[in-house]
N, C-alpha and C positions, 0 to 999 in steps of 0.2 A: 514880795514879787521876785520871781526867779526865772531863769531861762534854760531851756533845753534846745540844743542845736544838733541836728542829725547829720550835718555836713552834706547837704544835698548837692549833687552835681547839677549843672545848668547847661542847656544846649549850647554847644560851641566852646565849652570850658572842660578842663580835665579834672579827674578826681584829685590829683595833687593840688590843683588850684582850690578845690572845695575845702580841703583840709587847711590850707593857708588862710582861706577866707574865715574859717571857724576860729582860728587863733586870733586873727585881727578883730573879728567881731566880739570876741570875749573881752578884749581890751576896751572896745567901745562901750560894751554893756557895763563893765566895771565903772567906767567914767560916769555913766548915767545913774549909778547907785543901786543897781540890782544886787540881790543878796547872794544868789548862787548862779553858777554856770555849769551845766551838765552836758556831757556828750554821750552818744549811744553806740550800740553794737549791732551791726548788720553784716551779713556775709553774702557775697555773690549777688549783690543788688546793684544793677547798673546806675541807678539814680541816687545811691547813697554811698559815700566814701568812708564813713566812720565804721571801720571794721575792728579796730584795736583801741578800745576806749581808755584803757589805763595809759597807753602810750600817748594818746592824744591829750588826755588829762594832764600829763606831765608837761607837754608843750604849752598848754593853756596856762597852767600854774606858773610856768617860767615867764610867760609874757604878761602876767598880771601881778599885783602885789597885795590886794586886800580881799577881793571877792572869793567866796568859797567855791571850790572846784570839785566836780565829781562825775559820776556816771549815772545815766538814766536809760538803761543800766547795763551792767555786766550780766550776760545771760548765763547764769551759773551752771545749767545742765551741760553747757559746752566745755566746761573747765573742771579741773580738779580743785576742790576747795582750798587745799594747802597753797597751791600756786597763786590763787586769787588773794589769799590772805597775805602772802609774801609781797605781791605787787602793791597792795594798798599799804602794807607796812613800810615799803620803800617810799611811796608817795608821801605818807604822813611824816616820815623821817626827814624828807627833803623840804616839805612845805607844812610844817607843824601848825595844827589848828585850823587848816583851811580845806581839808579833804573830806568828801562825803562818799559813801559806798552805796550806790543804788543797785539793787539786785532784781533780775527778772527771771522768768522760768521758760522763756521761748527757746525752741531748738531750731535748727535749720529749716528753711521754708520748703525745700524740695528734698527728695530722697538723695539726690546727688550731693547736695550741700551737707546733709546729715552724714553721709558716708565719709565725705572729706574731713568733717570735723570729728569723726569717730564716735558719734553718739546717735542713737535712734530716737524715735518719738517717745519710747518708754522712759528715756532719761528724765523727762519732765515730771513723771509721776513720783520721782524721789526728791523733788525740790525741797520739801520740808526738811528731810534728813540732811540734804546738802547744805542748806542754810544753817542748820544747827551745828553741823560739823565745822563750817566756816567760822561761825561766831566763837566756837570753842577754841579755835586757834588763836583768837585775840585774847580771850580770857585765860587761856592756859588750862581749860577744863574739858577739852575734847577727849573722848574715850575710845575713839575708833582705832587710833594708832598710839598705844601707850609709849611714852618716851620720845615721841616725835614733836618737835616744836617748830612753829612758823616764825622764823627770825627775819626781819626785826618787828613783825606784827605783834607778837605776844606782849601783852601789857600796854599796848597803845590804845588810844580812845578814838577810833574812827567811827563817826555816826553811820549807822546802817539804816537803809530805807528799803521797803519792799514794794516793787511795782506789781500791781494786781488789777484784775477786773473781776467783778462778780464775786464768786466764792473764794477767790484768792485772797480777798480782804480778811477772811477768817484766819488764815495762816498768820498774817501780820498781827492780828489781835492775839492769837495764841502765843506767839513768840515775843510779844511786847515790842513791836517795831513800828516806826512811823509808816504810814500808808501813802503811796503815790497812786492815784487813780484817775482815769479819764472817762469821758462820756463816749464810749465806743459801742455800747449795746443799748443805748437809750438812757436818758437822764434818770428815770425812775429806778432802773437797775443799779445805776451808780449810787443814787441816794440810799437805796435799800442796803447796799453793801457797806456804805459808810455807817449807817445806823447799826448794823450788826457788829461792825468793827468797834465802835465806841462801847456798845453794850457788853461785849465779851472780852474787852482788852485786859490783858494781864500785865501789870507793871513788871519791867525787867531792867537789867543793868544798862541796856542800850537805849531805853526810853521809859521813864517812870510814868508818863501820862500819854494818852492817845494824841496823835498828831497827824492831821490830814492835809496832804498836798494834792490839790486838784489841778490836773494838766489840761490845757486847752490852747487852741490857736486863737490869737487875738490880733486883729488888724485895726489900726486907728488912722484916719486920714481926714482931710478937710471936708470930704463929702462921703456919704454912704456908698455911692457907686464906686468911687475910687478904692475905698477900703475893701469892698467885695471883690473887685478885680485883682487885688493883691493876693487873694486866696485861691484864685481859680487854677493857677499853675500846679500847686500841690494837689488840689482836688482832682485834677485830670490825671496826674500820675497815680494817685490812689485808685481812681476808677479804672485806669488801664491795668493796674496790677490785679484787680479783682476780676477782670474779664479776660485777661491774657496771661496772668501769672508772672508778670515782670513789671517792677516799678521802674519806669524810665526817668531819664534826666528831666528837670523842669523845663517846660516850654514857655516862651513869652505869652502873656495873657491874650494878646490879639490873635496869636496862632491857635490857642486853645479854643477861643470863642468862635473861630472860623471853621473848626473841625466838623465834619458831617457825622455826628454821633448817632449810633443806633438808639432805638427806644430803650433798650436795656442800659446802655451806657449813659444816656441822658438821666435816667432814673437814679443810677448810682452816683452820677456827678452831682445832681441836686441833693441827694442824701448826704454826700460828703460835706457839702457846704452848710447844710441845715443845722448842724450842731456847733458851728463855729460862732465866735463873737466878733463882730465887725461893725464899723460905722464911725460917726463923728465922736469927738471926745465925750459929749453928753450922752450919746447913745451907748457907747462902750462902758462908761461909768455906771449907767443904770443897769446894764446887762451883767457886768461883773459884780456889782453890789448884790443883785438878785441871786447870782450863782453862789457867792460866798455865804449869803444868808441861808439859802436852801441846803447847802452842803455843810454848813457850819465849818467852813474851811479855815485852816490856819495859814495857808500859803497857796499862791497861784503859781504854777509852773508854765510859763508861756512857751509854746512850741511852734511859733509861726515860721513857715518857710515861704520865701517870696523870691520871684525870679530876679527882680531888680534889687541889688544890694543897698543902694541909697534909699529906696523906698522902704525897705525893711528897717533900716536904722532909724529913719524918720518916724516910722510907726512906733518903734520901741521908745523913742524920745518922747513922743506924744503920750504914750501909755505911762511912762515914768512921771510925767508932769501931772496927769490927771489922777494918778495914784498917790500923789503926795510924796514920792520918793525924793529924798535929798541926796545929791551925789556924794558917794563915799560914806554916808552915815551908817547904813546897816552893816556894811563890811567892817568899818572901823569898830563898831560895837562888838562884832565877833572877835576881832583881834584883841580888843581890851579884855574880853571874857577869857580868852586863852591866856593872856598875860597874868590875869588874876589867879588862874588855876596853877 
């Protein structure tokens, strides 16, 4: 059980506060015994402050001592592979044995953002070559720039993960990388992609066996209604982004539920909530167990964004309890593994 935090901004709070909240939340998550804590990359999104994931990952790693820290993910088409390798090489050097490198293929959401980043939509079509080049900087086997070395990345062992949906899982299999996937196009599409990934997986130095991380929002509360209400803030921001092109800061649940939604907005709002896992401890335990069984998942990456910070932490505490997580155990095992190496 791991955590992805996108550093969402909340109505009445600043983006700077959202980033500080992420660092504080990481320390809370570590105390609860979760295995990883990842941060994301978004640009020019009013409702998300996480725009520089490797910088934020450094702050999170500094504020914690055991939990693995990484990115979910760095959007590689926005960057030069050598620079990304160097950044993760620095992180691994400063926090040995605790850094994960999650990689995605998204580019800027609008033409203006893409121009500001210096990459067009076509950059995503070269994702496979970009990942191969990046990994080559770690192994010392990249052939694009003879004689060029990414220092201090070369020779370090930073686990790499590929964030994908649908056919993107095939690339993870071909490169022999762990797969991170979410139910964004329907569960059957996700399950089909996972099946193809396991069938065509090619063992590589970065992962000798298939490894599937399923990402999902999960909310646990004393009642089903309260758990559902925890998810409505992000569901509305997602709905608004799909109908207006802008992902806004999270609103309090009461304000969201009082909004006069159009028929189209209501349909998208309900759709955003339909694929989420929420309820009492027993309900969530059954739902998660079913998801893990259907997907044959090795790990769950929880992505819950809630307006009320205390409610969010309480949900993660309840989830840790029902999942049988023992505080500090998983992270300690990772540290011991590193020491043995």
